[in-house]
N, C-alpha and C positions, 0 to 999 in steps of 0.2 A: 547506615548503608546496608546493614544486614537485612533490614526489613525490605528494602527495595530489591536486593539481590535474590531473596527467597520468595518474593511475592508471585503467586501463581497466576493471578488474573488482574486485569486493569479495567477501569470503569468505562472508558469511552475511547473512540478512535484517536483523538488528540493525545490522550494519556498514553496509549500504546506507542505512538510514534515518539513522544518525549522520552519515555522509558527506554526505547530502543536506542535513541541518541545518547542518553546518559550512560547506559551500559556499554555502548560502543566506546565511549570516551574513557570510562573508568575500568571496565573489565573486557577488553577487546578479545581475549582468548576464550571467553565463555560462550555458550550457546544462547544466552539470554537476548542479545541484540537481534538475532535471527528470529527467536520466538516472538518478540514483541512486534517486529515488522510483519511477521506472518499473522499475528493476531489482528493487526490493522487491516491487512489484505483480506483476511477472512470476513471481517465485519463489512468491509466495502463490497466484497464479492456478493455477500448475501443480500445487500440492500441497494447495490449500485444501479440496477435497472428499474427500481421503484421510485427513486427520488432524484431530483436535479442535484448534481454534484456541487453547484454553486450556491443556490439559495435553499436547498433541502426541501423544496416543495414537492408534494406527492405528484407523481406523474400518472395520469389516468391510463388505464389499460385499453380504453376505447380506441379504435383505429382512427377516429376523427381527430384525436389529439396528436400533434406532431411531436415525436420524440427524436432527439438527435443522439445517436449512439456513437461513441468514440470508435473510429474505424481501426485504430491500432490495437487496443486491448479488448474491445467489444464487451467491456464490463461496466462502463460508466455512461450515464445518460445526462442529457441537459434538456431544459425546457425551451431554450432558444439559442441561436447562433451567438448572440451577445454573451450569454453565460458561458458558452463553450470557450470563447475567446478570453474571457476574464480569468479563467482558471488555467489556461494553457501554460503561460510562462511562470510568473512568480507571485501572482496575486493569491489571495487567501483561498486555500482548499480547506474548507471546514475549519477556518481559524488558525491554520498552521503555517501559512505563507510558503507552502511547498507547491509548486506548479505541477499540473498533470503531465507536462512534458517529461518530467523526471520520473514520475510514478508509472507512466503508461507501459514501458517495457517490463517493469516488474509485475504489473497486474496481468500482462499478457502471459508471462511465464507461469504465474500462479494459476491462472485460468486453465492453461494447458495441462499443468500438473494435476489439478483437481479433476479434469475430465479424463485423464489417462489413469488416474488412481482406481477408477471403477472398472476399466477394461483390460489394461495391459500392465502387469506388474514390472516387467523389465523396463518399459518406456517410462513408467512412473518413477522408478528408482533413478534413472538418468535425469529426468526432469526435476526430481527432488534435489539432486546435487547442483543442478543448474540454478534452481531457485535459491539455494543457500548462498551460492557464489554471487548471484544477482543482488541478494539482500545486503551482503557485505560491500559490494561495489556501490550500491545505492547509498549506503551510509558513508563510505569513505570518499567517493568521488562525486556522487550526485548531491550530497549535502555538504561536501567539502570538510568533513570532519577528520580526515586522515592526518592532517598536519596539526590538529588541535588536541590530539590524544595526549594524555599525560604519560610521560616516560618514567619508568621505574629506575 
């Protein structure tokens, strides 16, 4: 467990989310769960508009190609309405079986924080606190891990 607890980076988006869940269950008072969720969000934010969130196919930047952008978070794209519907509830989002419905509010807060970080320090600080609260709420209520934590 020491190796997982002190590990600075993770290999991919699925691993980030798995480590966030593990740390939330085992070490709920540490900042690691928030760090791993944030790592996941950062990777999705950086590539979300370039690839379909369902099938991971590259989306062309040409205007002739239809891209469907999530109207809630404006961070995720899809290549078709069918793929958007597939990942909304609880079907696989990149192999994790977490629907975009749960992730969307978290991604929206993350996007707002990233945009504010460049312009307004006071607003960015408020959004950072909101992001940390949203990460913990996502883990506890969105993934229903609150009642599964190990009690000391």
